[in-house]
C-alpha positions in Angstrom: 0.0 0.0 0.0 1.5 3.4 -1.0 1.4 5.0 2.4 1.1 8.7 1.8 4.3 10.6 1.5 8.0 11.1 1.0 10.6 9.9 3.4 12.0 12.1 6.2 15.8 12.3 6.5 16.1 11.4 10.1 18.7 9.4 12.0 17.8 5.7 11.7 16.0 4.7 14.8 17.4 2.0 17.1 14.6 -0.6 16.7 13.9 -2.8 13.7 12.7 -6.3 12.7 16.0 -7.9 13.6 16.2 -6.7 17.2 12.5 -6.5 18.1 10.4 -9.5 19.3 7.6 -10.2 16.9 5.5 -13.1 15.7 4.5 -12.9 12.0 2.5 -15.8 10.8 2.1 -17.1 7.2 -1.5 -18.2 6.4 -1.0 -20.5 3.4 -3.3 -23.4 3.9 -7.1 -23.8 4.5 -6.8 -24.9 8.1 -4.6 -21.9 9.1 -6.9 -19.5 7.2 -10.1 -20.9 8.8 -8.5 -20.7 12.3 -7.4 -17.1 11.6 -10.9 -16.1 10.5 -12.5 -17.6 13.7 -10.1 -15.5 15.8 -10.6 -12.5 13.7 -14.4 -12.7 14.0 -14.1 -12.2 17.7 -12.1 -8.9 17.3 -13.8 -5.5 17.2 -10.9 -3.9 15.4 -8.6 -5.3 12.7 -5.6 -3.7 11.2 -5.5 -4.4 7.4 -3.0 -3.8 4.6 -2.6 -5.1 1.1 0.5 -5.9 -0.9 0.2 -5.3 -4.7 2.1 -5.1 -7.9 2.1 -1.3 -8.2 1.2 2.1 -6.8 -1.9 2.7 -9.0 -4.8 0.9 -7.4 -6.8 1.0 -10.6 -4.0 -0.9 -12.5 -2.4 -3.1 -9.8 -3.0 -6.7 -8.8 -3.2 -8.2 -5.3 -0.1 -10.1 -4.1 -1.2 -10.6 -0.5 -3.1 -9.3 2.5 -1.9 -8.7 6.0 -3.8 -8.4 9.3 -3.0 -7.6 12.9 -5.0 -7.1 16.1 -2.3 -7.1 18.7 1.0 -5.3 18.8 3.9 -7.5 17.8 1.8 -10.1 16.1 0.5 -10.2 12.5 -0.7 -12.5 9.8 0.1 -12.6 6.0 -2.0 -14.4 3.3 -0.4 -14.7 -0.1 -2.9 -14.2 -3.1 -2.6 -16.3 -6.3 -1.7 -14.3 -9.5 -4.7 -15.6 -11.4 -7.7 -13.3 -10.7 -10.4 -16.0 -10.5 -8.3 -18.0 -7.9 -7.7 -14.8 -6.0 -11.4 -14.1 -5.8 -12.0 -17.6 -4.6 -9.5 -17.0 -1.8 -11.0 -13.6 -0.9 -14.4 -15.2 -0.6 -13.2 -17.0 2.5 -12.6 -13.6 4.1 -16.0 -12.3 3.0 -17.6 -12.9 6.4 -15.0 -10.5 7.9 -15.3 -7.9 5.1 -19.1 -7.9 5.4 -19.2 -7.5 9.1 -20.6 -4.0 9.8 -19.5 -4.1 13.4 -15.8 -4.2 12.6 -13.5 -1.3 12.6 -10.7 -1.6 10.0 -7.5 0.2 10.8 -5.2 1.2 7.9 -2.6 3.6 6.7 -4.0 5.3 3.5 -6.8 2.6 3.6 -8.5 4.1 0.6 -5.8 2.4 -1.5 -6.6 -1.0 0.0 -10.3 -0.5 -0.3 -9.9 0.4 -4.0 -7.9 -2.8 -4.5 -10.6 -4.9 -2.9 -13.3 -3.1 -5.0 -11.6 -4.2 -8.2 -11.9 -7.8 -7.0 -15.6 -7.2 -6.1 -15.3 -6.9 -2.3 -15.8 -4.0 0.2 -15.2 -3.3 3.8 -18.7 -2.9 5.2 -17.5 -1.9 8.7 -16.2 1.5 9.8 -12.6 2.5 9.2 -9.8 4.3 11.1 -7.1 5.8 8.8 -3.8 6.4 10.7 -2.6 8.7 7.9 -5.7 10.9 8.3 -5.4 10.8 12.1 -1.9 12.1 11.8 -3.1 14.7 9.2 -5.6 16.3 11.6 -3.1 16.1 14.5 -0.2 17.6 12.5 -1.4 19.0 9.1 2.2 20.1 8.2 3.9 16.8 8.9 5.4 14.1 6.7 3.3 11.0 6.9 4.8 8.1 5.1 4.6 5.0 7.3 8.3 4.9 7.7 8.5 8.5 8.8 5.6 8.0 11.3 7.1 4.7 12.6 10.5 6.4 13.2 9.0 9.4 14.9 6.4 7.9 17.1 7.6 4.3 17.7 11.4 4.7 17.3 11.2 1.8 14.9 12.7 1.4 11.4 10.5 -0.8 9.1 11.9 -3.0 6.4 12.3 -0.8 3.2 10.5 -1.8 0.1 13.8 -1.3 -1.8 15.3 -4.3 0.1 12.6 -6.4 -1.6 12.3 -5.1 -5.1 15.3 -2.9 -5.6 15.8 0.8 -6.1 13.3 3.0 -8.0 13.9 3.1 -11.7 13.8 0.8 -14.8 15.4 -2.2 -13.0 12.9 -2.2 -10.1 11.2 -5.5 -9.7 7.7 -6.1 -8.4 6.2 -7.8 -5.3 5.0 -10.7 -7.3 8.7 -11.9 -7.7 9.8 -11.8 -4.1 9.9 -15.0 -2.1 7.0 -15.4 0.3 9.0 -15.5 3.5 10.4 -12.0 2.8 7.1 -10.6 1.8 5.5 -12.1 4.9 7.8 -10.2 7.2 7.5 -6.9 5.2 3.7 -7.1 4.9 2.9 -8.4 8.4 5.2 -5.7 9.8 3.2 -3.0 8.0 0.0 -4.1 9.6 1.7 -4.4 13.0 3.2 -0.9 12.8 0.0 0.6 11.6 -1.9 -0.8 14.6 0.8 0.5 17.0 0.5 4.0 15.3 -3.2 3.9 15.8 -2.7 3.3 19.5 -0.4 6.4 19.6 -2.7 8.7 17.6 -6.0 7.8 19.4 -5.2 9.7 22.6 -3.7 12.6 20.6 -6.9 13.1 18.7 -8.4 13.9 22.1 -5.7 16.0 23.5 -5.4 18.1 20.4 -9.3 18.4 20.3 -9.5 17.3 16.6 -11.8 14.3 17.2 -14.8 16.0 15.5 -13.1 16.8 12.3 -11.5 13.3 12.2 -14.6 11.3 12.9 -17.2 13.4 11.1 -15.2 14.8 8.1 -12.0 13.0 7.2 -12.6 9.4 8.2 -16.1 9.0 6.6 -14.9 10.7 3.4 -12.5 7.8 2.6 -15.3 5.5 1.4 -16.8 8.3 -0.6 -13.5 9.0 -2.4 -12.9 5.3 -2.9 -16.2 5.1 -4.9 -15.5 8.3 -6.9 -12.0 7.1 -7.9 -13.4 3.7 -8.8 -16.0 5.3 -11.1 -13.7 7.6 -13.0 -15.0 9.8 -15.8 -15.2 9.3 -19.6 -13.0 11.4 -21.9 -13.8 12.5 -25.4 -10.6 11.5 -27.1 -11.5 12.6 -30.6 -12.3 16.1 -29.3 -8.9 16.2 -27.6 -7.1 15.1 -30.8 -8.7 17.9 -32.8 -8.1 20.4 -30.1 -4.5 19.5 -29.9 -4.0 20.2 -33.6 -5.8 23.5 -33.2 -3.6 24.5 -30.2 -0.5 23.6 -32.2 -1.5 25.9 -35.1 -2.4 28.8 -32.7 0.8 28.3 -30.8 2.8 28.5 -34.0 1.1 31.7 -35.0 1.9 33.3 -31.6 5.5 32.1 -31.9 6.0 33.6 -35.4 4.5 36.9 -34.2 7.0 37.1 -31.4 9.9 36.4 -33.8 8.6 39.1 -36.1 8.4 41.7 -33.4 11.7 40.7 -31.9 13.5 40.8 -35.3 15.3 37.6 -34.4 14.5 33.9 -34.1 15.5 32.2 -30.8 14.2 29.5 -28.5 11.0 30.9 -27.1 10.7 28.1 -24.6 14.0 29.2 -23.0 13.5 31.9 -20.3 17.2 32.8 -20.6 17.1 33.6 -24.3 13.7 35.3 -23.9 15.1 37.6 -21.2 18.1 38.6 -23.4 15.8 39.4 -26.3 13.3 41.4 -24.2 15.6 43.3 -22.0 19.0 43.5 -23.8 17.9 43.7 -27.4 14.5 45.4 -27.1 15.2 47.3 -23.9 11.5 46.9 -22.7 12.4 47.7 -19.1 15.5 49.5 -18.0 14.8 48.3 -14.4 14.3 44.7 -15.3 14.8 42.3 -12.3 17.1 39.3 -12.5 16.7 36.0 -10.8 19.3 34.4 -8.4 21.0 32.7 -11.3 21.6 36.1 -13.0 19.2 35.7 -15.8 16.2 38.1 -16.4 12.9 37.2 -14.7 10.3 36.5 -17.4 7.5 35.1 -15.2 3.8 35.7 -15.9 3.6 38.6 -13.5 6.5 40.4 -15.2 5.1 39.9 -18.7 1.6 40.8 -17.7 2.7 44.2 -16.4 4.8 44.9 -19.6 2.0 43.7 -21.9 0.0 47.0 -21.3 2.6 48.8 -23.5 4.1 45.9 -25.6 2.1 43.6 -27.7 5.0 41.1 -27.9 4.4 40.2 -24.3 0.8 39.3 -25.0 2.0 37.0 -27.8 4.5 35.4 -25.5 1.9 34.8 -22.8 -0.5 33.3 -25.5 2.3 31.0 -26.7 3.0 29.8 -23.2 -0.7 29.2 -22.4 -1.3 27.3 -25.6 1.8 25.0 -25.3 1.0 24.4 -21.6 -2.6 23.5 -22.3 -1.5 21.2 -25.1 1.3 19.4 -23.1 -0.3 19.3 -19.7 -3.8 18.4 -20.5 -4.9 17.9 -24.1 -2.1 15.5 -25.0 -1.8 14.0 -21.5 -5.4 13.1 -20.8 -5.8 10.4 -23.4 -2.7 8.7 -22.1 -4.3 8.4 -18.7 -7.4 6.5 -19.8 -7.6 3.2 -17.9 -7.5 0.2 -20.3 -10.0 -1.8 -18.2 -12.7 0.9 -18.0 -11.9 3.3 -20.9 -12.2 6.1 -18.3 -9.8 8.5 -16.5 -9.5 7.8 -12.7 -8.0 10.7 -10.8 -6.6 10.0 -7.4 -7.6 12.3 -4.5 -4.9 13.2 -1.9 -6.8 13.8 1.3 -3.9 14.5 3.6 -1.8 17.0 1.7 -3.2 20.5 1.7 -2.7 22.2 5.1 -6.0 24.0 4.7 -8.0 20.8 4.5 -8.8 21.0 0.8 -8.5 17.9 -1.4 -5.9 17.8 -4.1 -5.8 15.4 -7.0 -3.2 13.8 -9.3 -3.1 12.0 -12.6 -4.9 14.1 -13.8 -4.7 17.0 -11.4 -8.3 18.4 -11.8 -7.8 21.2 -9.4 -5.8 23.3 -11.8 -7.6 22.8 -15.1 -7.6 26.4 -16.0 -11.0 28.3 -15.8 -9.9 31.9 -16.1 -9.3 31.8 -19.9 -11.5 30.7 -22.7 -9.0 28.3 -24.2 -8.5 26.7 -20.8 -12.2 26.3 -20.2 -12.5 24.4 -23.5 -10.7 21.5 -21.9 -13.8 20.8 -19.8 -15.6 19.9 -23.0 -13.4 16.7 -23.0 -15.2 15.4 -19.9 -18.4 13.6 -21.0 -21.1 11.3 -19.6 -20.5 7.5 -19.5 -23.2 6.7 -22.1 -26.3 7.9 -23.9 -28.4 7.3 -20.9 -26.5 9.9 -18.8 -25.8 13.6 -18.8 -23.2 15.5 -16.8 -24.4 17.5 -13.8 -22.3 20.1 -12.0 -23.3 21.6 -8.6 -21.3 24.3 -6.9 -21.4 26.6 -4.0 -21.8 30.3 -4.7 -19.3 32.6 -3.0 -18.9 30.2 -0.2 -15.7 31.8 1.2 -17.3 35.3 1.5 -20.4 33.8 3.1 -18.1 32.2 5.7 -16.3 35.5 6.2 -19.7 37.2 6.9 -20.8 34.4 9.2 -17.6 34.1 11.3 -17.1 37.8 11.6 -20.8 38.4 12.2 -20.5 41.7 10.3 -24.0 43.1 10.2 -23.8 44.7 6.8 -22.3 41.7 5.1 -24.6 39.2 6.8 -27.6 41.4 5.8 -26.5 41.4 2.1 -26.4 37.6 2.0 -29.6 37.1 4.0 -31.6 39.3 1.6 -30.0 37.6 -1.4 -28.3 40.6 -2.8 -25.4 40.5 -5.2 -22.6 40.8 -2.7 -20.2 42.7 -4.8 -22.8 45.3 -5.8 -23.9 45.6 -2.2 -20.3 46.1 -1.1 -19.6 48.7 -3.9 -22.7 50.7 -2.9 -21.4 50.9 0.7 -17.8 51.6 -0.2 -18.5 54.3 -2.8 -21.5 55.7 -0.9 -24.0 55.4 -3.7 -27.4 53.7 -4.1 -27.1 50.1 -5.3 -28.8 51.1 -8.6 -26.1 53.6 -9.3 -23.2 51.1 -8.9 -21.2 50.9 -12.2 -19.5 47.9 -13.6 -16.1 49.4 -12.6 -17.2 50.0 -9.0 -18.5 46.4 -8.7 -15.2 45.1 -10.1 -13.2 47.1 -7.5 -15.4 46.0 -4.7 -15.1 42.4 -5.8 -11.3 42.7 -5.7 -11.4 44.1 -2.1 -13.9 41.4 -1.0 -11.6 38.6 -2.2 -8.3 40.4 -1.4 -9.1 41.3 2.1 -9.3 37.6 3.3 -5.9 36.9 1.8 -4.5 39.8 3.8 -4.2 42.1 0.9 -3.2 45.7 1.6 -3.4 49.0 -0.4 -0.2 48.1 -2.2 -1.6 44.7 -3.5 -5.0 46.2 -4.4 -3.4 49.0 -6.4 -1.3 46.5 -8.2 -4.3 44.3 -8.9 -6.6 47.0 -10.2 -3.9 49.2 -11.8 -4.9 52.2 -9.7 -2.9 54.6 -7.5 -2.0 53.6 -4.0 -3.8 56.6 -2.7 -7.1 55.5 -4.3 -6.5 51.9 -3.2 -6.0 53.0 0.4 -9.1 55.1 0.3 -11.2 52.2 -0.9 -9.8 49.9 1.8 -10.4 52.5 4.5 -14.0 53.0 3.4 -14.4 49.2 3.3 -13.2 48.8 6.9 -15.6 51.6 8.0 -18.6 50.0 6.3 -17.7 46.5 7.4 -16.1 47.1 10.8 -16.5 43.5 12.0 -14.3 42.1 9.3 -11.3 44.1 10.6 -12.3 43.0 14.1 -12.3 39.3 12.9 -8.8 39.8 11.4 -7.4 41.3 14.6 -9.1 38.8 16.9 -7.9 35.9 14.9 -4.3 37.1 14.9 -4.4 37.7 18.6 -5.9 34.2 19.2 -3.2 32.6 17.1 -0.5 34.6 19.0 -1.8 33.3 22.3 -2.7 29.7 21.4 -0.3 28.9 18.5 -3.1 27.8 16.2 -6.4 28.8 14.4 -9.3 26.6 13.7 -12.3 26.0 11.3 -15.9 25.7 12.3 -15.5 21.9 12.6 -12.4 22.3 14.8 -9.8 21.6 12.1 -6.6 23.2 13.4 -3.7 24.8 11.7 -0.6 25.4 13.9 1.3 28.6 13.1 4.8 28.3 14.6 5.9 31.7 13.1 3.0 33.8 14.4 5.3 35.4 17.1 8.4 35.6 14.9 10.5 38.7 15.3 11.0 38.7 11.5 8.4 41.0 10.0 8.0 39.1 6.7 7.9 35.7 8.3 5.3 36.9 10.9 3.3 38.6 8.2 3.0 35.4 6.3 1.8 33.5 9.4 -0.7 36.3 10.1 -2.2 36.0 6.6 -2.5 32.3 7.1 -4.2 32.8 10.4 -6.8 35.0 8.8 -7.3 32.8 5.8 -7.1 29.2 7.2 -10.4 29.2 9.1 -12.2 30.5 6.0 -10.6 28.2 3.4 -10.7 25.3 5.9 -14.3 25.8 6.8 -15.2 25.8 3.0 -13.2 22.6 2.7 -15.0 21.0 5.6 -18.3 22.1 4.2 -17.9 20.5 0.8 -16.5 17.3 2.4 -19.5 17.1 4.6 -21.8 17.6 1.6 -20.0 14.8 -0.3 -20.6 12.4 2.7 -24.3 13.4 2.8 -24.8 13.0 -1.0 -23.0 9.7 -1.1 -25.3 8.3 1.7 -28.4 9.7 0.1 -27.6 8.3 -3.4 -27.0 4.9 -1.7 -30.3 5.1 0.2 -32.3 6.0 -2.9 -30.3 3.4 -4.9 -29.8 6.0 -7.7 -28.0 4.9 -10.9 -26.4 8.4 -10.9 -22.9 8.7 -9.5 -20.8 11.4 -8.0 -17.5 11.5 -10.0 -15.4 14.6 -9.3 -14.7 17.3 -6.7 -13.0 20.4 -7.8 -12.7 23.2 -5.2 -16.3 24.2 -4.5 -17.8 22.1 -7.3 -19.1 18.5 -7.6 -19.5 16.7 -10.9 -22.0 13.8 -11.4 -22.9 11.3 -14.1 -26.6 11.9 -13.9 -29.0 9.3 -15.3 -31.5 11.0 -17.5 -34.5 9.4 -15.8 -33.3 10.6 -12.4 -32.6 14.3 -13.1 -35.6 15.6 -11.3 -35.0 13.3 -8.3 -31.3 13.9 -7.7 -31.3 17.7 -8.2 -33.2 18.5 -5.0 -31.2 15.8 -3.1 -27.9 17.4 -4.1 -29.0 20.9 -3.3 -30.4 19.9 0.0 -27.3 18.0 1.1 -25.0 20.9 0.0 -27.0 23.6 1.6 -27.4 21.8 4.9 -23.9 20.3 5.1 -22.6 22.8 7.7 -24.8 25.4 9.2 -23.1 28.8 9.3 -23.2 31.1 12.4 -25.4 34.2 12.3 -27.9 32.5 10.1 -25.9 33.2 6.9 -27.5 31.0 4.2 -25.4 28.7 2.0 -26.4 28.6 -1.6 -25.6 26.0 -4.3 -26.5 25.9 -7.9 -26.9 23.0 -10.3 -26.5 22.8 -14.0 -26.4 20.0 -16.6 -25.1 19.4 -20.1 -23.5 17.1 -22.6 -20.0 17.8 -21.2 -18.5 19.4 -18.1 -18.2 22.9 -19.7 -21.9 22.9 -20.7 -23.0 21.6 -17.3 -21.1 24.2 -15.3 
């Protein structure tokens, strides 16, 4: 089981399998297996781990299973390579898997549950994921099993490299390792995970993060398992056509750049580009250089220069087009699973400090939405068959609603309660005009303050963002603070709370520890202060959508819908909606999202649902 993270470089701990008493038992005949199952049926809690042929649960095969229910003792069952024989073996364990009273302990147990699902089995009991327990206890930490074992147990587990060799082309696979060696490695995994659980259980209590663990993170594992298993269909012919189109457009932008530069060079090389823009064309006499001594040509630099120089627009266009082509349009078809013909993203639940999910292969969180060309990529995500359509549900302005709710600011809460457009309402207050007199430009400026303020943006940042003078920006912010006094109060109170307690928390009690909040270094402290303000907001939004997913998943099961929840991206959920169920699932989704987490001060949460023949049309 890939156990969630990179290795820590620590001094090797004293204890290991060679100097620590243990009893690891191989279960390789029917009598032994039956005896084990009889003992296991008496346990309330079983630690479980799977050994497989690879890291991708949607592609790998089972090599064996390990179990433990008492520290220092564990069992290993080898699985036959042939799928049918493996299923026959797993059927013997079905009474255990189906027992709803059992608690299954695992490190990144989503992986093991996905493996079982591919063989047609599921764990019907509750789970306890040690990786997630550690995530709520210490959101910033490293959490591979080896790192946790060293840190909390002073024990160094057997390294996978000892069995299959170093990473790279020559690396073998678990299928080829002799069973005695695998037994020790695998049984040890289950044993260590069980011991970690015993360490983390009291810490959940002392750190007061039981609520977020038991109500948000832990129940979400089964939801994500099902979503990853479903995957989503991709329109490959659309992507092939789009790839050609992007190539043509990128070529055009590239030629335009060479024309304006009066010289051909490697546009993909930042070094050569810097020399052309700043030595040859002299676009900015005060051009900044990076540590390595070449000119900075990042997006921010080029965007500022683009106001006066068309060449910068063309460079940015070239970059966007080639990135879209390489990162998404050409990469997505390569990720289609041979068995399902669908793309199965993998959700990382224990990575983002704020509590948000992140995803890999493909990373859905950063499919671009700001530009038209980027949004086109969403057309490639399509329903599974003619009987389905895609449905997208998302929260509207959830972070601002949370700001209003936690700060209790009367003016802002009022705007949400009466269903006003929040940016127009803000603009009216900030510029002192009637709402009917708010111009597009005023609304845009107000919107920028609304979003900027929760990220700790000052006059300097706002001026930069809006391209206005610092004086005007300061005036807008001062007015804003006068009109919405509780928002400033929330910011001050939160920073003071963090300084005193060393952490901030979300509405569900998810904590973020801020070790630099009292730093003497102004920049370092400023960064911690911005995190203090922002974490409860972003984190509460993350908690809310996770709770909504848990509710929707349960409701869909209860109603036995054919429709399935497929993706989560920030504040949005995507579904394969069966055409016969559209009118049934829509109210269920909205109800679950809008009641997932009640906000203080009666601030309402709103969600919207759309549908269409692809993800872009549905959103």
